[in-house]
C-alpha positions as CSV (number, residue, x, y, z in Angstrom):
1,M,-27.0,-28.7,-19.5
2,S,-27.5,-25.6,-17.3
3,E,-29.3,-26.3,-14.1
4,E,-32.7,-24.8,-13.8
5,H,-33.7,-22.2,-11.1
6,D,-36.8,-20.3,-11.1
7,G,-37.6,-21.3,-14.4
8,R,-34.2,-19.9,-16.0
9,A,-31.0,-21.7,-16.6
10,K,-28.3,-20.6,-14.4
11,P,-25.3,-18.8,-16.3
12,T,-22.3,-21.2,-16.6
13,I,-18.6,-20.4,-17.1
14,Y,-19.0,-20.8,-20.7
15,D,-21.9,-17.9,-20.8
16,V,-19.5,-15.6,-19.0
17,A,-16.5,-16.5,-21.3
18,K,-18.6,-15.9,-24.4
19,A,-20.0,-12.6,-23.0
20,A,-16.5,-11.3,-21.9
21,G,-15.0,-12.4,-25.2
22,V,-12.4,-14.7,-23.6
23,A,-11.7,-18.5,-23.2
24,P,-13.4,-20.4,-20.4
25,S,-10.1,-21.3,-19.0
26,T,-9.5,-17.5,-18.6
27,V,-12.5,-17.3,-16.6
28,S,-11.6,-20.0,-14.5
29,R,-8.3,-18.5,-13.7
30,A,-9.9,-15.2,-12.7
31,F,-11.8,-16.9,-10.1
32,S,-9.3,-19.5,-9.0
33,R,-5.8,-18.2,-9.7
34,P,-5.8,-14.4,-8.7
35,G,-3.2,-12.5,-10.4
36,R,-2.9,-14.7,-13.4
37,V,-5.1,-12.6,-15.4
38,N,-4.2,-9.0,-16.2
39,A,-6.3,-6.3,-14.5
40,E,-8.3,-5.1,-17.5
41,T,-9.6,-8.6,-18.3
42,A,-10.2,-9.7,-14.7
43,N,-12.2,-6.7,-14.1
44,R,-14.4,-7.2,-17.4
45,I,-14.8,-11.0,-16.2
46,Q,-16.0,-9.9,-12.7
47,R,-18.3,-7.3,-14.4
48,V,-19.8,-9.7,-16.7
49,A,-20.0,-12.4,-14.1
50,E,-22.1,-9.9,-11.9
51,E,-24.2,-9.0,-14.8
52,L,-25.4,-12.4,-15.7
53,G,-25.7,-13.5,-12.0
54,Y,-22.8,-16.0,-12.4
55,R,-21.5,-17.5,-9.0
56,T,-18.8,-19.7,-8.7
57,A,-19.1,-23.0,-6.7
58,P,-19.3,-22.6,-2.8
59,L,-16.0,-24.7,-2.5
60,A,-14.3,-22.4,-4.8
61,L,-15.4,-19.4,-2.8
62,A,-14.6,-21.2,0.5
63,P,-11.0,-20.3,2.1
64,Q,-8.8,-23.2,1.6
65,R,-7.2,-24.4,4.9
66,T,-3.8,-26.0,5.1
67,D,-3.2,-26.2,9.1
68,S,0.4,-25.7,8.3
69,K,1.1,-23.0,11.0
70,L,2.7,-21.0,8.6
71,V,1.7,-17.6,7.7
72,S,3.1,-15.4,4.8
73,V,4.0,-11.7,5.0
74,L,4.6,-10.2,1.6
75,V,6.2,-6.8,1.4
76,S,7.0,-4.6,-1.8
77,D,10.6,-3.8,-0.8
78,I,12.4,-5.9,2.1
79,T,15.3,-3.3,1.8
80,N,13.0,-0.2,2.7
81,P,13.3,0.4,6.5
82,V,9.7,1.1,6.8
83,F,9.2,-2.4,6.8
84,F,11.5,-3.3,9.6
85,A,9.3,-2.6,12.4
86,I,6.1,-4.0,10.7
87,I,7.7,-7.2,10.0
88,R,9.0,-7.5,13.6
89,G,5.6,-6.6,14.9
90,A,3.9,-9.2,12.9
91,E,6.5,-11.9,13.7
92,S,6.2,-11.4,17.4
93,V,2.4,-12.1,17.2
94,A,2.7,-15.0,15.0
95,A,5.3,-16.7,17.4
96,E,3.1,-15.9,20.4
97,H,0.4,-17.9,18.8
98,G,2.8,-20.8,17.6
99,F,3.0,-19.7,14.0
100,T,6.2,-19.5,11.8
101,M,6.2,-16.3,9.5
102,V,7.5,-16.8,6.1
103,L,8.6,-13.5,4.4
104,S,8.6,-12.5,0.7
105,D,9.7,-9.6,-1.2
106,S,8.0,-8.5,-4.4
107,Q,10.6,-5.8,-5.4
108,E,7.7,-3.3,-6.0
109,S,6.7,-5.7,-9.0
110,A,2.8,-6.6,-9.4
111,R,4.2,-9.8,-11.4
112,L,6.5,-10.9,-8.8
113,E,3.8,-10.4,-6.2
114,R,1.4,-12.3,-8.0
115,E,3.9,-15.3,-8.5
116,A,4.9,-15.3,-4.7
117,L,1.0,-15.4,-3.8
118,D,0.7,-18.3,-6.0
119,R,3.3,-20.3,-4.5
120,A,2.1,-19.2,-0.8
121,L,-1.5,-20.1,-1.3
122,T,-1.0,-23.7,-1.1
123,L,1.5,-23.8,1.8
124,V,0.3,-21.0,4.5
125,D,-2.7,-20.7,6.6
126,G,-3.1,-16.9,6.1
127,I,-1.4,-13.9,4.3
128,V,-0.5,-10.3,5.4
129,L,0.0,-8.1,2.1
130,G,2.3,-5.2,2.6
131,S,1.8,-2.3,0.3
132,S,0.4,-4.5,-2.5
133,R,0.7,-3.4,-6.2
134,M,-1.8,-5.8,-7.5
135,S,-5.2,-4.8,-8.7
136,D,-8.3,-4.6,-6.4
137,S,-9.9,-7.6,-8.0
138,A,-6.9,-10.0,-7.7
139,I,-6.6,-9.2,-4.0
140,R,-10.2,-9.7,-3.5
141,A,-10.0,-13.1,-5.2
142,T,-7.1,-14.2,-3.1
143,A,-8.9,-13.0,0.2
144,Q,-11.8,-15.5,-0.9
145,R,-9.2,-18.3,-0.8
146,K,-7.2,-17.7,2.2
147,P,-7.3,-15.6,5.5
148,L,-5.8,-12.2,4.2
149,V,-5.4,-8.6,5.6
150,I,-3.9,-5.7,3.6
151,L,-1.6,-3.1,4.8
152,N,-1.5,0.5,3.6
153,R,-4.5,0.1,1.2
154,V,-8.3,0.1,1.6
155,I,-10.1,-2.4,-0.5
156,T,-13.9,-3.1,-0.2
157,D,-14.6,-6.5,1.2
158,V,-10.9,-7.0,2.4
159,P,-9.7,-6.3,6.0
160,S,-6.9,-3.8,6.0
161,V,-4.8,-1.9,8.5
162,V,-3.8,1.7,7.3
163,A,-2.2,4.9,9.0
164,D,-4.2,7.9,8.9
165,N,-2.5,9.5,6.1
166,E,-5.0,12.4,5.8
167,D,-4.4,13.6,9.2
168,G,-0.5,13.2,9.0
169,M,-0.5,15.2,6.0
170,R,-2.7,17.8,7.6
171,Q,0.2,18.0,10.4
172,A,2.8,18.5,8.0
173,V,1.1,21.1,6.0
174,E,0.2,23.0,9.1
175,H,3.7,22.9,10.5
176,L,4.9,24.6,7.2
177,A,2.3,27.3,7.2
178,A,3.2,28.1,10.8
179,L,6.8,28.4,9.3
180,G,5.7,30.8,6.8
181,H,5.9,28.4,3.7
182,E,3.8,29.6,0.7
183,S,4.9,26.7,-1.7
184,I,5.2,23.0,-1.5
185,V,6.6,20.5,-4.0
186,Y,5.3,16.8,-3.4
187,L,7.8,14.1,-4.4
188,S,5.4,11.3,-5.3
189,G,6.0,7.5,-4.8
190,P,5.0,4.6,-7.1
191,E,2.1,5.2,-9.5
192,A,0.3,2.0,-8.1
193,S,0.6,3.1,-4.5
194,W,-2.8,3.6,-2.8
195,T,-1.0,5.5,0.1
196,D,0.5,7.8,-2.4
197,G,-2.8,9.0,-3.9
198,V,-4.4,9.6,-0.4
199,R,-1.3,11.6,0.8
200,W,-1.5,13.7,-2.5
201,A,-5.1,14.4,-2.2
202,A,-4.8,15.3,1.3
203,L,-1.9,17.7,0.5
204,R,-3.8,19.5,-2.1
205,T,-6.9,19.7,0.4
206,H,-4.9,21.2,3.4
207,A,-2.7,23.2,1.3
208,A,-5.7,25.0,-0.4
209,E,-6.9,25.8,3.2
210,S,-3.6,27.4,4.0
211,E,-3.5,29.3,0.8
212,I,-0.2,27.4,-0.1
213,R,0.8,26.5,-3.8
214,V,1.5,22.9,-4.3
215,R,2.7,20.9,-7.3
216,R,3.9,17.4,-7.7
217,I,6.9,15.4,-9.1
218,G,6.7,11.9,-10.1
219,P,6.1,9.2,-9.8
220,L,9.3,8.4,-8.4
221,T,11.1,5.1,-7.1
222,P,10.7,5.3,-3.2
223,T,14.3,5.0,-2.5
224,V,17.4,7.2,-1.7
225,L,18.5,6.8,-5.2
226,G,15.0,7.4,-6.7
227,A,15.1,11.1,-5.6
228,G,17.7,11.9,-8.3
229,A,15.1,11.8,-10.9
230,A,13.4,14.9,-9.2
231,I,16.1,17.3,-8.8
232,D,16.3,18.9,-12.2
233,D,12.5,19.5,-12.4
234,F,12.7,21.1,-8.9
235,L,15.7,23.4,-9.6
236,A,13.7,24.5,-12.6
237,H,10.7,25.3,-10.5
238,P,11.6,25.7,-7.0
239,A,9.6,25.7,-3.8
240,T,10.5,26.7,-0.2
241,A,9.3,23.3,1.0
242,V,9.3,19.6,-0.1
243,I,7.1,17.1,1.2
244,A,8.2,13.2,0.1
245,Y,6.2,10.3,-0.2
246,N,8.6,8.5,2.2
247,D,11.8,9.0,4.4
248,L,14.0,7.6,1.8
249,L,12.8,9.9,-1.0
250,A,13.2,12.8,1.5
251,I,16.8,11.8,2.5
252,G,17.8,11.1,-1.0
253,F,16.5,14.5,-2.1
254,M,18.1,16.2,0.9
255,K,21.5,15.0,-0.6
256,Q,20.7,16.1,-4.0
257,L,19.9,19.7,-2.7
258,Q,23.2,19.8,-0.9
259,A,25.0,18.6,-4.0
260,N,23.6,21.4,-5.9
261,G,24.7,24.1,-3.4
262,M,21.3,24.5,-1.7
263,R,21.0,24.4,2.3
264,V,18.4,22.3,4.1
265,P,16.6,23.8,5.9
266,D,17.9,27.4,5.2
267,D,16.8,27.3,1.7
268,V,14.5,24.4,1.3
269,S,12.5,22.5,4.4
270,V,12.1,18.9,3.7
271,I,9.6,16.4,5.3
272,G,9.3,12.8,5.1
273,F,6.8,10.1,5.8
274,D,6.8,7.0,8.2
275,N,9.6,7.7,10.7
276,A,11.8,4.8,9.1
277,Y,14.9,3.8,10.7
278,G,17.6,6.1,10.0
279,S,15.6,9.3,9.5
280,D,17.0,10.6,12.8
281,L,20.6,9.8,12.0
282,V,21.1,12.0,8.8
283,T,22.4,15.6,8.7
284,P,20.0,17.5,9.2
285,S,17.8,15.1,11.1
286,L,14.7,14.6,9.2
287,T,11.1,15.8,10.0
288,T,8.8,13.3,9.4
289,V,5.0,12.2,9.9
290,A,5.6,8.9,12.0
291,A,3.4,5.9,11.5
292,S,2.6,3.4,14.2
293,L,4.7,0.8,12.2
294,R,5.1,-2.0,14.7
295,A,1.3,-1.6,15.7
296,M,0.5,-2.0,12.0
297,G,2.5,-5.3,11.9
298,T,0.9,-6.8,15.1
299,T,-2.5,-5.6,14.2
300,A,-2.5,-7.1,10.7
301,M,-1.2,-10.5,12.0
302,A,-3.7,-10.6,14.8
303,L,-6.6,-10.0,12.4
304,V,-5.3,-12.7,10.0
305,L,-4.9,-15.3,12.9
306,E,-8.3,-14.5,14.2
307,Q,-9.5,-15.5,10.8
308,V,-7.5,-18.8,10.7
309,R,-8.6,-19.8,14.3
310,S,-12.3,-19.0,14.0
311,R,-12.3,-20.3,10.3
312,R,-14.5,-17.5,9.1
313,P,-13.8,-14.0,7.7
314,V,-13.3,-11.2,10.1
315,K,-15.3,-8.0,9.2
316,A,-13.9,-6.4,6.1
317,Q,-13.1,-2.9,7.5
318,A,-10.3,-0.8,7.7
319,T,-8.2,-0.4,11.1
320,V,-7.0,3.1,11.1
321,L,-3.9,3.8,13.1
322,P,-2.8,7.5,14.1
323,M,0.0,9.3,12.6
324,R,2.1,12.0,14.4
325,L,4.7,14.6,13.3
326,I,7.9,14.6,14.6
327,V,9.7,18.0,14.2
328,R,13.7,17.7,13.9
329,T,16.1,20.0,12.0
330,S,15.2,19.8,8.4
331,T,12.4,22.2,8.6
332,A,12.8,26.0,9.5
333,V,11.3,29.3,8.9
334,A,10.9,30.1,5.3
335,H,13.1,33.0,3.7
336,D,12.2,34.9,0.6
């Protein structure tokens, strides 16, 4: 029988299950095993629970402590050089405080990310999520169980560390406008990437201010090889400049342009994002919008360990780190 409160019965897990049209076990997983329920179902359960006023037991909401001196860093692609400095920064802070960092790679897969998190939750004291591909609801549920900070994404009620992508894109567009470019193609990243959405929105805003035409190709796999899927579309509808979601796509696209007889930057100027390792070693060297990568890692790890030590959540807000344009030889004055 339901417990009485203010003359009304408190809703139970069975009430939520009935209203959401799912089994009680599915409701239980939605709250206790983040990622084990698909995003649409989880969102429906959360919505129904809120409407009914259902609350999980305090124990279920309390972060689970292991005191293992282990902290997990989960990244979306360990082969992406953008993570090199982030990982090194996070590891340095963990070691300084007597923690061992456990590194996992989700290979740009939300399913693999969920599986890695399920394993880590019972083993580690805290989690840093790098460029997560999971749903907001799954990440919030995980943050209720374990100290967690997310990188490159802003989610309500979850502490995060992000680069100032809007200002970074502004710098890129103003640089191209000063060089006389009137058209830009954006090579977009993964469809589930929060950062990609922010960069595309900022590009449209600042391009409109400079009266520059823009269009988008993608989503694309954010690798050197992933750029191959964009070249035919670009050649059919060319522009004088390209801004890529990340440096790997930019480098791959420069190779595709050169293989098709086009010159960078004489025919097409190219800008990447992140200033990842190797962006200054290619020919031409890549103009890029640099993120404070090591600082992202150190800041995120410090925030996680603050939660672990204090045994209470830090303020759920976004820490925004600056970006700066680094001009190299892949951009030049536009030619008609």
